[in-house]
N, C-alpha and C positions, 0 to 999 in steps of 0.2 A: 371302125366307126369314128367319124370326125365330130368334134364339138361344134356347137352353133357358131362360135367365134371364127373358126377356120372356114366354115361355110360362107359366112357373111363377108369375110375378107376376100375369098376367091371371087365371089359375085361382084364385090366392089371393084376389083381389078378388071373384071369383064366390062363393067359399066363405064370404066375409064377408057374403053376402046382397045384394051389388050386382047390379043388372040387367045383362043382356048389353049393352044399349045404352050404359049409363053406362061400363062397362068399355071398350067399344070407343072411345068418345069420349076417355076419359082416356089410353088407351095408344096410340091411333092405329092400332089393328089392326082389321081388318074383323070384323064379327059372325060371318060364315061361318067365318073362320079360328079364332076363339075356340071356336065351336061344335065344330069338328072336333078341337080340342085336348082337349076333354072325353073324346073316344073314344080318341084316340092322342096322347100328349104328345110322344113322340119323332118326329122327321121320318122319312118313309119313306126307305129307302136309295136312293141314286142308282144308275141303271143302269150308268153308266160312272164310274170314279173320276176325280178331278181329274187334270189333266195332270202327269205325273211329273217334268217338267223336261227339260233337254237330253238327247239320246240318249247312251247309254254309248259306242257305237261310231259316231262321226260319219261315218267313211268308208262303213260299211255303210248307214247311214241315207241318205247322199247318193246312193249307188248305187240303193237302193230307191226313193227319190224320183224319180230319173231314169227308172227303169222305169215308175213310175206316170205320169209326165208324158208319156212316149213311147208306152207300150202298155198303160196300165192305166186302171182306173176304180173308183170306189167304188160298191158295189151294196148295196141294202137287204137286210137279213136278214129272213126271214119272222117270226122271233120278236122282232124289234126290233133296233136297232143297224145297223151297216154292216160290210161286210168288203171288203178290197182284192182286186181281181181283176187279174192281169197275164197277158197273152198274149204269148209270144215265139215267133218262128219264123225259121228261116234264110231263108225266101223274102222277107222284108221287107228 
């Protein structure tokens, strides 16, 4: 993933009349990436945000992790991503 400054620099070189190939060689960015930046400069939003850091309630997080490790699984969601499934029963 390239930062916005790199993207703008590559597009400014193209605007100066440079060829796609020469801009690619100078910046070290693939021609396909530069070509796609012509259509959309901003990167597409990520499906999941970056990790927020340590949990706010460590005890609750540890309990939930214990449930997952004992009786849980991660299942794929039909529209992408995953969700946590936990099954608890007195019979176990």
